[in-house]
N, C-alpha and C positions, 0 to 999 in steps of 0.2 A: 546691110544686115538688119533685119527687123525681128528683134527677139523680145518676147514678153515672158519673163520667168515667173515662178510662183510667188515671188515677193511683190510683184506688181510694178517693178520699174521697167522702163523701156528706153534703150539707148536712142538718142536723137540721130537722125541720118545727117551725113555731111552733104557736100555738093552732089549733084546728079552724077552718077557713075563712080562715086567714091565708095568703095566697098569696105573701107576700114571701119571697125567698130568705134563709135564715139566713146568719150570718157564715161566710165560708170557713174551713175547717180545712185543715191541711197546710202552713201557713206555717212557714218555718225562718228565724228571726231576720229579716234584711232581704231574704231570698229569698222573695218572696211567691208563693203559689199562684196560678196563672193559669187562670181559667176560659175557656171558649170565647167568642169575640166575640159569638156568638149568645146566650149566657147573660148577657152584660153589657149588650148593647144592647137597646133597645126600639123598636118601630115608631113612627114619627112624631117621633123625636128626631133632631136634627141639630146639628152644630157650626157650620154656615154658613147664611147667608140669601142666596138667589139670586133675582134678578128673574125674573118669569114669562117663559118662553120665547115668542118670537113665534109666532103661529099660522101654520103652513105646511102645505101639502098633504103627506100622508104618501106615501112611495114604498115602503113595506114590504109593501103588499098584505095578504095573509092572514097574514103573519108579524108583524103589529103586535100588541104586548102589550096585553091588556085587563084585567090585574089587577096588583097591586103585585108588585115583583120579590122581596120577602121578605128584603131585606137588613136587618141590625140598624142602628139609629141610635144614634150616640154623640156626646156633647159633645166639644169639643176636648181638654180635659184627660183624659177617659176614653180617647180615641183615642191620645194621646201616651203615656199610662201603659201602655196595653195592649201596644203594640209595643215600648216600652222594656223592659217586664218580660220579654217574649218574647226580646228580644235578649240579656238577661242569662243566659238559659238556653242560649245557644249558646256553643260553644268556638270560638275563632278564633286565628289566627296572631298577632294583635296582643295576645292575652292570655297566650299561653304557647307552649311547644315543642309542635310537631305531629309526632309520630314516624311517621306513616303511611309504610310502605314502598312504593316504586314510584310515589309521587305527588308528590314534590318540593314539599312545602308549606313554602316558605321565606319569609323576610321580603321584602316588596315595597317597594323604596325609594320614598320619597314624591316624589322627583324625577320618577320615572316617572309618578306620578299627576298631578302638576302639568302635565307636558307633554301627557298624554293629554286633559286638560281644557281645553287651549288652544282658543280659538274656531275657529281655522282647521282644527282636527282634529275636535273634538267636535260642532260645529254644522253640518257639511256634510251633503249628501244625495247618495246614490249616483247619482241621476238628474240632478245638476247638469251643465251644460256642462263639458267637459274643460278649457276655457280658464279656468274659475273655480276649479279645484282643482289647479292645477299644483304647489303646495307639497305637498299630500297625496300626489299621484302621485310626486313626487320622493322622499318618505319611503319609499314602497313600493319604488321602484326602488333606493334606497340600501340598504334592509334586504335586498332580494334579492341585491344584490352581496355583502354581507357573509356571508349564509348560504351562498352558493356558495363564497366564499373559505374559510370555516371548515370546509367539508366536502370541498373538493377536487372538486366536481362541475361539471357543464357548464351546467345550467339549474335553475330552481326554479319550481314552481307555487305561487303565493301564496294562491289562493282557498280551499283546504280549511279547514274550520272547526275541526277538532280531530284528535286522533291517529287514531282509527278512520276518520274521513273521509279523512285523508291516506293511510291504508293502501289504501282503495278507489281513490283516485286513482292510486297506484303500480301496483296490480294491473291497472287499466284501461289504463294506459300499456303495461304488459307485454303485455296481450292485443292492443293495437293494433299493437305491434311484431311479434308473432307472426303476426297476421292479414296484415300488410303483406308478409310473406315466404311467405304461404300455408301456415303451419304451425299446424295445429289441435291443440294440446296440451291436456290435460284435467286434469292433476294438479298440485297445489301441495303441497310438503313443508313441514311445520311441526314443528320440534323441541319436545320436552317442555319445554324451558327458555324457550320463547317466551311472550309475552303471550297471554292468552286471546282477545283481539280478533283476533289473526292468523288462526287457523283460521276464526273466524266471518266475517271479511271475505272470505277466499278462497271459502268456501261461498256467501256472499251473491252473489259475482260469478259463481257457476255452476261453480266448479271442485270436483273431488273432492279431499278433504283426507286426506293420509296422515301419520301420526305418525312422527317420528324419535326414538329413545330418547336419554336422557342417559346419560353415563358416571357412574361412582361418584363422580367429583369434581364433578358438576353441570354439565358442559359437553356440547355436541353430540357424539354418537358419530360421529366422522368416517368410520369404516369402514362403519357402517350406512347413512350418507347416501350414500356413494359407491356402495354396492352397489345402492341403489334408483334411482339416476339412470338415465334412459333416454329414448327418443324421445317418451314421453307426458308427461314432466315439464316444465311451463312454468316453474317456478322454485321457490325456497325462500324462506320468510319466517322470518327469524332476528332475534331480539332481542339487541342488543349495546350495553352490558353486559346480561346476561340477567337473568331474574327471580330467580335464585339470588344475584344481586349479584356475578357473576363476569364477567370479560372473556373473550369467545370468542377465544382466542389462535390458533385454527386458521382464522379467518375468511378469510384470504387463500387458504389452500389449498382451503377450501370453495368460494370464488368461482371459482377456477381450474377446479375439477372441474365445477361447475354450468355454467360458460360452455363448457367443452369438450363437454358433453353437449347444448348448444344452448339452455339455460335462462337465466333471469335471477335476480338476487339482490335480494330486498327486505329492507331492514334496518329494524326497528322502532327509531326513534331517540328513544323516550320518555325514555331514560336518558342522553341526550347530555350532560347536565351533568357526568357523571363523566369525560368524555373531551374536552370542548370545549377547544380551544386546544392539545391534546396529541396528538390522533389525528384524521386526516382520513379519513372512511369511504371516500371515493373512492379512496384509496390502497390500500384493502383489497379492491377489486373490487366494491363495492356499486353497483348500478344505480339503485336508488330508495330513499329514506329520508325518512320524515316527521320533522319537528322540532316538538315541542310548545313553541311560544313561551311558553305560559303555565306551563311547568315549567322549561325550561332558562334562559329569560331573564325570570324573575320573574312576578309576578301569580298568587298562589295561586288555585286554580281550584275549590275546594270549593263545594258548594251550587249547582252548576249554573251557575256564572258563565261569563263569556265565555272561549272557547278559540280557538286558532288552530293549524293543523297544516300549514304549508307543506311541500311535498315537493320535495326536491332530486333531480335526475335526471342520470344518466350521459350521455355523448355518444350512446350507443346508443338511449336512450329520450327524449332531449331533444326530437326532432321531434314527439313524440306528446303533449306536455304540453297540458293543457286550456286553454280560454278562460275568462274573459278574462285578459290579462296586460298589464303596463305595458312600453312600449318607449320608447326615447329617440331623438329626431331633433334633434341639436344641443342647443340649450337648451330644447327643447320636449318635453314628455312626452305620450304618446298611449296610449289604451287600444285594444288589438287585440281586436276583437269579431267576431261572425259576418260583418259586412259587409265586413271588411277582412282576414280571416284568410288568404285566398288569396295576398295579397301578402307576408305575413309568416310564416305558420305553417300551410301547407297540409295537413300531416299530423296536425293535432290530433285527438284522439279525441272532442272535443266540449266540452260545458259541464257543470260539476258543480253550480254555484250560480247564483243570480240575479245577484249582483254580484261584487265583486272582493276580498272578505275582511273581516276584523275590524279596522277602523282603530285602535280603542283598543289592541288587542294589538300592532299594528305599531309605534305610537309608543312604547309601553312597552318593547318588545323593542329597538328601535333606541336608545332612551335608555340602556338597560342595557348594550348592547354598547359604545356610544361612551363612556360614563362609566368603563367598566372598561378599555378598550383591550386590546391583545394580551396584555400581561403580566398584566393583571387577570383576563382570561378563563382563562388558564392556571392562575392561582391559584384560580379557582372550582373547576376540576376537582380540583386538588391538595387543597384544603381539604375538598371533599366526600368524597374518598377517605380522607383522614386522619381525619376525624370518624367515618366509618363503621367504620374499623378500630379506632379508639379504643374504640368501644362494643363491637365484637366481642370484642376481647381483654380488656376489662374485665369481661365477663359470661360468658365461655365456661367458667368454673369452676363456675357455678351454673346455667346453662342450656345444654343440648346445642346445639352449633353444628355441624350435620352436614357443612359444607364448610370448616371452620376449617383443615383441612390441605391445602386446594386452592390455597393461596397467598393473598396479600392479596385482600380483597374490594374492590369498587369503591365504589359510592355507598350501599349498604345492607348491613346485617348480618342474616343469616338464622339463626333459632333454631327449636327444636322443643320440644314438651312432653314428650318422653321423659325419664324420671327423676323425674316428679312422683309424689306419693303416689297410691295407688290411688283412682280416682274423680275425680281432679283433672285439669283439661285447660287448653288454651290459653284457652278462654272465661273460666275462673275468673281467670286471670292478667290478662286484658284488663279484666274488670270490676273487679278489685282496683285496677288502675291509676287508674281513675276516682276512687276514694276518695283517691288520692294527688295528685289535681289535674291528671292528664294525660289527654288523649285517647288511647285505646288505639292501639297499632300496628296495621298490617294483619295480619289473622289468617286462617289456613287458606288462605294463598296464598303461594308457588306450590304447586300440587297434588302436586308430586313429593316434598314433605316432609310427613310426618304431623304434624298439629298445628302447622303453620308459624306463626311470628311474625316479621314482616318489619319492620325498623326502619331508617328513613332519616333521619339527622340533618341532611342538607343542609350546604351550605358556610356558612350564615349564623349558625349557633349557636356560642356561645362555649364554652370549656372548662368554665366554671363551670356553665352551663346543662346541659351533657352530664353533668357529675358529679352534679348533682341528680337528673337522670333515671335515671342508672345506679344511684344509691342507692335510688330508689323501686322500680325494677324488680327489683333484687336483693332488696329486702325482701319484695316480693310473691312472688317465685319461692321464697324460703326458706320462706314460709308455706305455699305449695302443696306443697313437698317434705315439710314437717312435718305436713301433713294438717290445717291450721287450718280447722275447720268454718265459721267466720264468713266465709271466703272464698267459700263456696258460695252465699251470699246477697248478696254484694257486687254493686253499690255500695250503701253505707248512707247516704252524705252527698250524693248527687246529687239533683237535682230529681225524678227518677223512679227507682224501684227496678228490679230486673232484670225484664225482660219474659219471658214464655214465648216464646222465639225462634221455635219451630215454629208456634205459633198466630198470632203476630204476622205471620208470612210468609204463612201459608195462609188465615187468616181476619181480615184487617185490617178495622178499623172505619173506614170512609171517609165515612160519611154521618151527619149530625147530624139528629135529629128533635126537634121541640119537645115537651117532656114534657107530660103531662096535668096540669092544675091540680088540687090537692087540693080536695075538696068536703066541707063539713061534713055529718055524719050527721043525718038527720031526727030 
């Protein structure tokens, strides 16, 4: 067996003709090297015994399989060990601080998980009769009420599945409102300080996207935006707080100018945890805003986990919200669908998803809101901002903070790699942090800052945790400034060494082929 996997280790061959794999190399103490499951398993092995399936007529036609599927067979211990070893190579919020900027990877209270797993929420089906899921619909309706209250808006669409999906919902509502008044506008303005999904969403919806520059302090250039407004502008997509970690303090004036020009204001609410309980976007003239329930109201969302992006809407856009949605008639909850929308919601722009949302996210978010209360949610924002400013001011002497003089940051601190020794960059600092036991911060984003490093401590981290992280990042930054050559090959203590980033992106190895067996010479 001659195998070279992506980690670089290669089993040594035994005697000629011996096809057994040699002992794995690459183990580091109790961190065991993990081979592919195809390398561990063998055909015909199984950890379970199942009775023969009854003979039934096939309905697959010419799609019926006529040969083995080719999956590896493992015993039960081998299966358990394989996936347990893989899990140990993952970094998780339950293991340590996750400093990703703009991602809000915070502690998820276990109370939320307990509620989400209750049978009346976890075991229901979206096609059940409405009468059998009144409690679940009540949760959706209650959560919708609090999202409207917290944002100062008129209505909310609960069905969008995540932030970018919510952006599309808001843009489609804007288009429906413009269509209803016979106004065919074609341009969406996106500031440089907005999330990258904003222009992508606008383009996907068929709009031309034009950029609005940022000022030297990292905020929207108000004069440039006003100068571009005109009869072809459908609206502006603005992130607040923005990707530089700053509050867009001119948002009320921006909204007034856009409305006067006949457009609408979409606010990316991904960073709502920095202002929840303190600022109502509706008071700032926002017409539509998505809320990432999985960010503001717990449930870390890494690894493609469940998301939810309800969209709150102003009075001007509320009539165009999508189907379905939950309505209340006395003590009875009902789902407004295509069959009944004419009675309740005749101007809807239509349907975005098959069903009505992510129930697990709804229960977690409502649990988070109710357990915190009004004063607790205000403290969420205050602690998120306090922690971010603590990191910013603790590191600005060793890392360039390009907007440190723009006032307090909000939920995240932004640094750059300016000032490093020649040849050292953001990537070296990020890889060096892995050796210190931390997942790297967000790197090279936002694009308005060269070599950006975006750190978001969230509201759930203690001062002791932040001090440990600050010490680690300071140490790595000082090594980069001093030109420590060992930093160029970091990480040294991770399960995998540094990849060739370019080749990994352009030529990923995504298919495993069974290696040829060694054959003894004649």
